[in-house]
MIDOSE-1310 file (N, C-alpha, C; in nm, 2 decimals, decimal comma, always signed):
residues 218
xxxx	-11,21/-6,35/-6,54/-11,24/-6,44/-6,39/-11,25/-6,48/-6,31; -11,35/-6,56/-6,34/-11,45/-6,61/-6,15/-11,41/-6,69/-6,12; -11,34/-6,65/-5,94/-11,25/-6,77/-5,91/-11,33/-6,78/-5,70; -11,35/-6,89/-5,74/-11,39/-6,94/-5,61/-11,33/-7,04/-5,56
xxxx	-11,33/-7,08/-5,37/-11,28/-7,16/-5,33/-11,35/-7,26/-5,21; -11,28/-7,40/-5,28/-11,37/-7,49/-5,22/-11,33/-7,58/-5,10; -11,22/-7,48/-5,04/-11,16/-7,48/-4,91/-11,01/-7,55/-4,94; -10,98/-7,53/-4,83/-10,78/-7,60/-4,84/-10,70/-7,51/-4,96
xxxx	-10,66/-7,56/-5,02/-10,61/-7,51/-5,15/-10,71/-7,54/-5,31; -10,76/-7,53/-5,24/-10,92/-7,62/-5,39/-10,99/-7,50/-5,44; -10,97/-7,44/-5,57/-11,01/-7,28/-5,61/-11,06/-7,38/-5,74; -11,15/-7,26/-5,80/-11,25/-7,30/-5,96/-11,16/-7,17/-6,01
xxxx	-11,13/-7,22/-6,14/-11,13/-7,04/-6,23/-11,18/-7,11/-6,35; -11,29/-6,98/-6,39/-11,35/-7,01/-6,46/-11,37/-6,86/-6,55; -11,40/-6,88/-6,70/-11,42/-6,79/-6,80/-11,45/-6,82/-6,84; -11,58/-6,77/-6,94/-11,70/-6,83/-7,13/-11,56/-6,84/-7,22
xxxx	-11,62/-6,92/-7,22/-11,51/-6,95/-7,38/-11,40/-7,01/-7,35; -11,35/-7,02/-7,25/-11,22/-7,01/-7,19/-11,21/-7,16/-7,12; -11,12/-7,26/-7,11/-11,13/-7,42/-6,97/-11,13/-7,33/-6,88; -11,18/-7,39/-6,82/-11,19/-7,43/-6,65/-11,09/-7,54/-6,58
xxxx	-11,04/-7,44/-6,49/-10,94/-7,51/-6,40/-11,01/-7,55/-6,26; -10,93/-7,68/-6,19/-10,93/-7,75/-6,04/-10,86/-7,75/-6,00; -10,81/-7,55/-5,92/-10,62/-7,66/-5,82/-10,70/-7,74/-5,74; -10,62/-7,86/-5,71/-10,58/-7,84/-5,57/-10,67/-7,98/-5,50
xxxx	-10,74/-8,03/-5,57/-10,85/-8,13/-5,52/-10,82/-8,21/-5,43; -10,87/-8,21/-5,27/-10,85/-8,26/-5,17/-10,91/-8,39/-5,14; -10,86/-8,49/-5,06/-10,95/-8,56/-5,03/-11,00/-8,58/-4,89; -11,17/-8,53/-4,91/-11,20/-8,52/-4,75/-11,26/-8,60/-4,67
xxxx	-11,20/-8,68/-4,67/-11,18/-8,75/-4,56/-11,12/-8,75/-4,50; -10,96/-8,71/-4,50/-10,85/-8,64/-4,42/-10,89/-8,52/-4,39; -10,88/-8,43/-4,53/-10,85/-8,27/-4,49/-11,00/-8,27/-4,41; -11,11/-8,29/-4,40/-11,23/-8,25/-4,38/-11,33/-8,12/-4,49
xxxx	-11,38/-8,13/-4,40/-11,48/-8,02/-4,55/-11,60/-8,10/-4,64; -11,66/-8,09/-4,71/-11,76/-8,17/-4,71/-11,71/-8,30/-4,89; -11,79/-8,35/-4,93/-11,68/-8,40/-5,04/-11,70/-8,33/-5,15; -11,58/-8,27/-5,28/-11,64/-8,20/-5,34/-11,70/-8,27/-5,46
xxxx	-11,79/-8,13/-5,53/-11,87/-8,19/-5,59/-11,85/-8,05/-5,72; -11,72/-8,05/-5,79/-11,73/-7,95/-5,90/-11,67/-8,06/-6,03; -11,69/-7,97/-6,17/-11,62/-8,01/-6,21/-11,57/-7,95/-6,31; -11,38/-8,00/-6,41/-11,34/-7,89/-6,50/-11,27/-7,95/-6,61
xxxx	-11,27/-7,88/-6,66/-11,09/-7,95/-6,79/-10,97/-7,96/-6,76; -10,97/-7,88/-6,65/-10,82/-7,90/-6,62/-10,77/-7,89/-6,46; -10,71/-7,98/-6,43/-10,72/-7,99/-6,24/-10,56/-7,96/-6,29; -10,53/-7,91/-6,17/-10,38/-7,91/-6,15/-10,34/-7,93/-5,97
xxxx	-10,18/-8,03/-5,96/-10,17/-8,13/-5,82/-10,03/-8,04/-5,80; -10,00/-7,93/-5,72/-9,87/-7,86/-5,64/-9,80/-8,00/-5,59; -9,87/-8,10/-5,57/-9,76/-8,21/-5,49/-9,84/-8,32/-5,45; -9,78/-8,44/-5,39/-9,87/-8,58/-5,37/-9,92/-8,58/-5,27
xxxx	-10,01/-8,59/-5,21/-10,08/-8,53/-5,05/-10,20/-8,54/-5,12; -10,30/-8,63/-5,03/-10,49/-8,63/-5,03/-10,48/-8,48/-5,00; -10,46/-8,43/-4,92/-10,50/-8,26/-4,96/-10,48/-8,18/-5,09; -10,40/-8,21/-5,16/-10,39/-8,14/-5,31/-10,37/-8,23/-5,44
xxxx	-10,35/-8,41/-5,39/-10,38/-8,49/-5,54/-10,49/-8,52/-5,61; -10,67/-8,49/-5,53/-10,75/-8,60/-5,53/-10,76/-8,55/-5,62; -10,75/-8,61/-5,74/-10,76/-8,57/-5,86/-10,96/-8,67/-5,91; -10,91/-8,72/-5,85/-11,05/-8,85/-5,87/-11,14/-8,76/-5,86
xxxx	-11,18/-8,63/-5,71/-11,31/-8,62/-5,71/-11,38/-8,48/-5,81; -11,27/-8,40/-5,89/-11,33/-8,35/-6,01/-11,36/-8,47/-6,17; -11,51/-8,38/-6,19/-11,60/-8,47/-6,30/-11,51/-8,40/-6,40; -11,55/-8,44/-6,54/-11,49/-8,40/-6,60/-11,64/-8,31/-6,72
xxxx	-11,56/-8,18/-6,78/-11,68/-8,11/-6,80/-11,73/-8,17/-6,94; -11,65/-8,20/-7,01/-11,62/-8,25/-7,18/-11,56/-8,40/-7,17; -11,54/-8,43/-7,30/-11,45/-8,59/-7,31/-11,32/-8,60/-7,27; -11,25/-8,49/-7,24/-11,09/-8,52/-7,18/-11,15/-8,40/-7,08
xxxx	-11,03/-8,46/-6,97/-11,02/-8,38/-6,83/-10,83/-8,38/-6,87; -10,78/-8,29/-6,87/-10,59/-8,29/-6,80/-10,57/-8,26/-6,69; -10,48/-8,33/-6,62/-10,46/-8,30/-6,57/-10,28/-8,28/-6,50; -10,27/-8,23/-6,48/-10,11/-8,16/-6,44/-10,07/-8,13/-6,30
xxxx	-9,94/-8,24/-6,31/-9,87/-8,24/-6,22/-9,69/-8,20/-6,19; -9,65/-8,16/-6,33/-9,54/-8,11/-6,36/-9,48/-8,01/-6,38; -9,38/-7,96/-6,44/-9,32/-7,88/-6,41/-9,27/-7,82/-6,57; -9,37/-7,71/-6,57/-9,38/-7,75/-6,77/-9,45/-7,58/-6,82
xxxx	-9,50/-7,58/-6,96/-9,55/-7,44/-7,00/-9,63/-7,53/-7,06; -9,78/-7,48/-7,02/-9,95/-7,58/-7,16/-9,98/-7,47/-7,11; -10,05/-7,45/-7,32/-10,19/-7,42/-7,37/-10,32/-7,57/-7,40; -10,42/-7,48/-7,33/-10,54/-7,54/-7,31/-10,67/-7,51/-7,27
xxxx	-10,72/-7,51/-7,40/-10,85/-7,45/-7,40/-10,86/-7,25/-7,34; -10,77/-7,24/-7,45/-10,69/-7,06/-7,44/-10,66/-6,99/-7,30; -10,63/-7,10/-7,21/-10,54/-7,12/-7,08/-10,39/-7,08/-7,07; -10,36/-7,02/-7,09/-10,19/-7,06/-7,09/-10,15/-7,05/-6,92
xxxx	-10,09/-7,21/-6,90/-10,04/-7,19/-6,80/-9,84/-7,22/-6,74; -9,86/-7,23/-6,68/-9,65/-7,24/-6,64/-9,65/-7,31/-6,49; -9,64/-7,40/-6,48/-9,55/-7,46/-6,40/-9,41/-7,47/-6,33; -9,44/-7,41/-6,22/-9,24/-7,37/-6,18/-9,19/-7,49/-6,09
xxxx	-9,13/-7,52/-6,07/-9,07/-7,58/-5,90/-9,04/-7,48/-5,82; -9,07/-7,45/-5,69/-9,06/-7,34/-5,65/-8,96/-7,41/-5,46; -8,92/-7,49/-5,50/-8,81/-7,56/-5,43/-8,66/-7,59/-5,49; -8,55/-7,61/-5,41/-8,43/-7,59/-5,49/-8,37/-7,78/-5,57
xxxx	-8,29/-7,81/-5,59/-8,35/-8,01/-5,64/-8,26/-8,00/-5,54; -8,20/-7,95/-5,41/-8,14/-8,06/-5,33/-8,23/-7,98/-5,14; -8,29/-8,06/-5,11/-8,42/-8,01/-5,02/-8,40/-7,98/-4,89; -8,41/-7,86/-4,85/-8,36/-7,83/-4,70/-8,34/-7,94/-4,63
xxxx	-8,46/-7,96/-4,61/-8,46/-8,12/-4,53/-8,50/-8,24/-4,56; -8,47/-8,36/-4,49/-8,55/-8,48/-4,57/-8,67/-8,52/-4,57; -8,82/-8,42/-4,50/-8,87/-8,44/-4,56/-8,98/-8,37/-4,66; -8,87/-8,26/-4,69/-8,96/-8,15/-4,75/-9,04/-8,18/-4,85
xxxx	-9,12/-8,18/-4,88/-9,18/-8,19/-5,03/-9,16/-8,14/-5,15; -9,15/-8,21/-5,26/-9,17/-8,11/-5,36/-9,30/-8,00/-5,40; -9,32/-7,91/-5,49/-9,39/-7,79/-5,49/-9,37/-7,78/-5,62; -9,53/-7,70/-5,67/-9,52/-7,63/-5,81/-9,62/-7,55/-5,80
xxxx	-9,56/-7,40/-5,81/-9,66/-7,30/-5,82/-9,73/-7,31/-5,97; -9,82/-7,33/-5,93/-9,92/-7,27/-6,14/-9,94/-7,12/-6,16; -9,85/-7,10/-6,25/-9,91/-6,96/-6,31/-10,04/-6,98/-6,43; -10,11/-6,88/-6,43/-10,29/-6,92/-6,48/-10,29/-6,78/-6,53
xxxx	-10,29/-6,81/-6,70/-10,32/-6,61/-6,75/-10,42/-6,67/-6,84; -10,49/-6,58/-6,77/-10,66/-6,55/-6,88/-10,64/-6,44/-6,90; -10,65/-6,41/-7,07/-10,65/-6,39/-7,14/-10,56/-6,20/-7,06; -10,46/-6,25/-7,03/-10,41/-6,12/-6,95/-10,39/-6,11/-6,85
xxxx	-10,46/-6,22/-6,76/-10,53/-6,17/-6,62/-10,45/-6,33/-6,60; -10,31/-6,24/-6,47/-10,21/-6,32/-6,42/-10,30/-6,34/-6,25; -10,27/-6,49/-6,26/-10,36/-6,53/-6,21/-10,17/-6,62/-6,10; -10,13/-6,65/-5,97/-10,07/-6,74/-5,90/-10,08/-6,84/-5,80
xxxx	-10,09/-6,98/-5,81/-10,14/-7,02/-5,67/-10,03/-7,14/-5,67; -9,95/-7,08/-5,54/-9,84/-7,10/-5,50/-9,84/-7,24/-5,36; -9,96/-7,40/-5,43/-9,92/-7,48/-5,40/-9,96/-7,47/-5,24; -9,83/-7,65/-5,20/-9,77/-7,63/-5,07/-9,67/-7,54/-5,04
xxxx	-9,65/-7,42/-5,10/-9,48/-7,33/-5,09/-9,47/-7,34/-4,90; -9,31/-7,46/-4,86/-9,30/-7,44/-4,75/-9,21/-7,39/-4,73; -9,13/-7,24/-4,84/-9,05/-7,21/-4,76/-9,04/-7,01/-4,88; -8,99/-6,89/-4,83/-8,96/-6,80/-4,95/-8,94/-6,87/-5,07
xxxx	-9,01/-6,81/-5,19/-8,95/-6,84/-5,28/-8,80/-6,74/-5,34; -8,67/-6,77/-5,37/-8,62/-6,71/-5,47/-8,66/-6,58/-5,49; -8,58/-6,50/-5,54/-8,57/-6,34/-5,66/-8,56/-6,48/-5,82; -8,48/-6,57/-5,82/-8,52/-6,60/-5,94/-8,65/-6,66/-5,97
xxxx	-8,72/-6,76/-5,89/-8,84/-6,78/-5,89/-8,89/-6,69/-5,90; -8,96/-6,60/-5,85/-9,00/-6,50/-5,86/-9,01/-6,42/-5,98; -8,82/-6,39/-6,06/-8,81/-6,37/-6,15/-8,91/-6,45/-6,30; -8,91/-6,57/-6,26/-8,96/-6,67/-6,37/-9,09/-6,61/-6,44
xxxx	-9,14/-6,53/-6,34/-9,29/-6,51/-6,32/-9,33/-6,41/-6,47; -9,36/-6,47/-6,56/-9,36/-6,33/-6,70/-9,48/-6,24/-6,67; -9,49/-6,08/-6,66/-9,55/-6,05/-6,58/-9,59/-5,97/-6,48; -9,65/-5,93/-6,49/-9,74/-5,95/-6,31/-9,85/-6,00/-6,26
xxxx	-9,79/-6,02/-6,12/-9,96/-6,08/-6,11/-10,05/-6,07/-6,04; -10,16/-6,08/-6,10/-10,30/-5,99/-6,02/-10,34/-6,01/-5,98; -10,32/-6,23/-5,92/-10,38/-6,25/-5,83/-10,33/-6,34/-5,76; -10,25/-6,39/-5,64/-10,20/-6,46/-5,59/-10,26/-6,54/-5,49
xxxx	-10,27/-6,70/-5,49/-10,37/-6,78/-5,35/-10,24/-6,86/-5,29; -10,22/-6,74/-5,18/-10,10/-6,81/-5,13/-10,16/-6,89/-4,99; -10,05/-6,96/-4,94/-10,08/-7,03/-4,83/-10,06/-6,99/-4,70; -10,14/-6,95/-4,59/-10,11/-6,92/-4,48/-10,14/-6,94/-4,30
xxxx	-10,14/-7,07/-4,34/-10,18/-7,15/-4,17/-10,04/-7,21/-4,18; -9,97/-7,28/-4,24/-9,86/-7,32/-4,13/-9,84/-7,46/-4,19; -9,80/-7,62/-4,10/-9,80/-7,70/-4,09/-9,72/-7,71/-4,21; -9,70/-7,77/-4,37/-9,64/-7,81/-4,45/-9,59/-7,68/-4,54
xxxx	-9,68/-7,55/-4,51/-9,69/-7,47/-4,61/-9,62/-7,28/-4,52; -9,66/-7,22/-4,58/-9,64/-7,13/-4,60/-9,68/-7,09/-4,37; -9,61/-6,98/-4,28/-9,71/-6,97/-4,16/-9,77/-6,77/-4,25; -9,81/-6,76/-4,09/-9,86/-6,61/-4,18/-9,70/-6,50/-4,13
xxxx	-9,69/-6,46/-4,13/-9,52/-6,43/-4,13/-9,48/-6,42/-4,27; -9,39/-6,55/-4,35/-9,39/-6,58/-4,48/-9,49/-6,52/-4,54; -9,61/-6,53/-4,56/-9,72/-6,51/-4,64/-9,66/-6,36/-4,71; -9,68/-6,33/-4,61/-9,70/-6,18/-4,57/-9,55/-6,16/-4,64
xxxx	-9,44/-6,21/-4,64/-9,33/-6,13/-4,71/-9,31/-6,23/-4,88; -9,37/-6,34/-4,91/-9,43/-6,37/-5,00/-9,50/-6,30/-5,10; -9,60/-6,25/-5,02/-9,69/-6,13/-5,06/-9,63/-6,00/-5,15; -9,55/-5,91/-5,08/-9,45/-5,81/-5,12/-9,37/-5,82/-5,23
xxxx	-9,34/-5,97/-5,21/-9,22/-6,01/-5,26/-9,32/-6,00/-5,43; -9,41/-6,05/-5,46/-9,46/-6,09/-5,58/-9,61/-5,91/-5,61; -9,66/-5,90/-5,51/-9,71/-5,76/-5,52/-9,78/-5,75/-5,60; -9,87/-5,88/-5,60/-10,00/-5,90/-5,62/-10,12/-5,79/-5,65
xxxx	-10,20/-5,79/-5,68/-10,30/-5,67/-5,71/-10,41/-5,74/-5,60; -10,44/-5,85/-5,60/-10,48/-5,87/-5,56/-10,44/-6,04/-5,43; -10,45/-6,05/-5,27/-10,38/-6,17/-5,20/-10,51/-6,25/-5,14; -10,53/-6,38/-5,17/-10,67/-6,46/-5,10/-10,54/-6,62/-5,04
xxxx	-10,64/-6,56/-4,91/-10,50/-6,70/-4,82/-10,61/-6,84/-4,86; -10,55/-6,91/-4,82/-10,58/-7,08/-4,87/-10,43/-7,14/-4,79; -10,51/-7,24/-4,76/-10,46/-7,34/-4,63/-10,43/-7,34/-4,50; -10,59/-7,27/-4,48/-10,54/-7,23/-4,30/-10,67/-7,36/-4,20
xxxx	-10,64/-7,31/-4,10/-10,82/-7,39/-3,96/-10,93/-7,28/-4,03; -11,02/-7,39/-4,02/-11,14/-7,28/-4,01/-11,19/-7,43/-3,94; -11,31/-7,42/-3,92/-11,43/-7,48/-3,85/-11,38/-7,64/-3,97; -11,44/-7,66/-4,07/-11,42/-7,75/-4,13/-11,33/-7,83/-4,18
xxxx	-11,24/-7,72/-4,16/-11,09/-7,80/-4,16/-11,04/-7,90/-3,99; -10,96/-8,04/-4,09/-10,95/-8,16/-3,97/-10,78/-8,13/-3,97; -10,71/-8,06/-4,04/-10,58/-8,04/-3,98/-10,54/-7,92/-3,92; -10,35/-7,99/-3,85/-10,35/-7,92/-3,72/-10,29/-7,76/-3,82
xxxx	-10,36/-7,65/-3,84/-10,27/-7,55/-3,90/-10,36/-7,37/-3,81; -10,26/-7,30/-3,82/-10,26/-7,20/-3,72/-10,41/-7,15/-3,83; -10,49/-7,09/-3,81/-10,61/-6,97/-3,82/-10,60/-6,85/-3,87; -10,70/-6,80/-3,88/-10,68/-6,71/-4,08/-10,61/-6,56/-4,01
xxxx	-10,69/-6,56/-3,83/-10,67/-6,45/-3,77/-10,55/-6,38/-3,79; -10,43/-6,53/-3,76/-10,24/-6,44/-3,75/-10,22/-6,45/-3,87; -10,30/-6,44/-3,97/-10,27/-6,35/-4,12/-10,29/-6,23/-4,12; -10,47/-6,21/-4,08/-10,46/-6,08/-4,12/-10,40/-6,01/-4,03
xxxx	-10,36/-6,00/-3,87/-10,32/-5,91/-3,81/-10,14/-5,89/-3,82; -10,07/-6,04/-3,92/-9,97/-5,99/-3,98/-9,93/-5,90/-4,07; -10,11/-5,88/-4,14/-10,07/-5,78/-4,25/-10,08/-5,68/-4,20; -10,16/-5,66/-4,11/-10,16/-5,49/-4,03/-10,32/-5,48/-4,03
xxxx	-10,43/-5,57/-4,10/-10,54/-5,54/-4,14/-10,61/-5,55/-3,98; -10,77/-5,49/-3,95/-10,84/-5,51/-3,84/-10,95/-5,67/-3,86; -11,00/-5,65/-3,96/-11,11/-5,78/-3,99/-11,14/-5,74/-4,16; -11,16/-5,86/-4,17/-11,18/-5,82/-4,40/-11,31/-5,92/-4,35
xxxx	-11,40/-5,89/-4,46/-11,55/-5,91/-4,46/-11,58/-6,02/-4,54; -11,58/-6,16/-4,55/-11,61/-6,25/-4,65/-11,67/-6,23/-4,75; -11,61/-6,23/-4,91/-11,69/-6,28/-5,09/-11,72/-6,41/-5,05; -11,83/-6,42/-5,15/-11,86/-6,53/-5,20/-11,78/-6,61/-5,34
xxxx	-11,72/-6,52/-5,39/-11,62/-6,52/-5,50/-11,57/-6,37/-5,52; -11,43/-6,40/-5,63/-11,39/-6,30/-5,66/-11,42/-6,28/-5,79; -11,46/-6,17/-5,86/-11,45/-6,14/-6,05/-11,37/-6,05/-6,09; -11,22/-6,10/-6,16/-11,15/-5,96/-6,24/-11,15/-5,99/-6,35
xxxx	-11,14/-5,89/-6,38/-11,15/-5,81/-6,58/-11,02/-5,78/-6,59; -10,99/-5,63/-6,55/-10,87/-5,59/-6,57/-10,78/-5,63/-6,56; -10,71/-5,66/-6,70/-10,55/-5,61/-6,68/-10,44/-5,55/-6,60; -10,50/-5,47/-6,53/-10,41/-5,34/-6,49/-10,39/-5,39/-6,36
xxxx	-10,27/-5,33/-6,31/-10,22/-5,40/-6,13/-10,26/-5,25/-6,09; -10,30/-5,29/-5,96/-10,28/-5,16/-5,86/-10,18/-5,19/-5,82; -10,14/-5,02/-5,76/-10,06/-5,02/-5,67/-10,06/-5,12/-5,55; -10,16/-5,12/-5,47/-10,11/-5,14/-5,32/-10,20/-5,29/-5,35
xxxx	-10,20/-5,41/-5,32/-10,24/-5,54/-5,28/-10,40/-5,53/-5,17; -10,53/-5,58/-5,23/-10,63/-5,60/-5,18/-10,63/-5,80/-5,10; -10,64/-5,75/-4,95/-10,64/-5,89/-4,93/-10,85/-5,93/-4,94; -10,78/-6,05/-5,03/-11,03/-6,09/-4,98/-10,98/-6,23/-4,96
xxxx	-11,10/-6,24/-4,84/-11,11/-6,34/-4,80/-11,20/-6,40/-4,82; -11,23/-6,56/-4,89/-11,42/-6,55/-4,96/-11,40/-6,77/-4,85; -11,50/-6,74/-4,93/-11,60/-6,82/-4,80/-11,61/-6,89/-4,92; -11,58/-7,09/-4,86/-11,55/-7,18/-4,93/-11,74/-7,18/-4,96
xx	-11,73/-7,26/-5,11/-11,82/-7,28/-5,13/-11,90/-7,45/-5,11; -11,94/-7,50/-5,08/-11,96/-7,61/-5,04/-11,99/-7,68/-5,22
């Protein structure tokens, strides 16, 4: 699985011979960054917000494009996808948004995109994930999603081989979010050199979580 980050909570997941996925495409006029210039067979939307549901920014790769914005189980282009509602039926606050966590299974490599998860999920939510999570895409910048300390707690619950932070303040982001440094400190790390992409091929889980910071693709 080849993973690239396009800013905010938007990633592109691809593997040869399988469907390409774009997660949480944003409206650059609202969020910042440059206008998205990507294509996909599948677009996933964690919740209804211009920072996460601007699916029209993603071009079709073939004649049909699937937009997934509700809970359920899907099999498209040899990719198995599970969308899980991560908050309870009763909201804790009036303005709390519904959120979907998407689990992507690329031939046994499991990636969890947590969307705009606002609070630490319950044990039942974690248990609903079949198999070990190899890669977790985790919001860390607060705002309408997890802050740094909450993100660390979720990572310790999921115990992924790789944790990739998202949804944080950058020079190109217009939103009032916390910077990445807060999360790096909470994880007890000194610094991390950003990568242009992450390639995951093994289904073996690591004994410890490696934090991977990605440069955003333009």
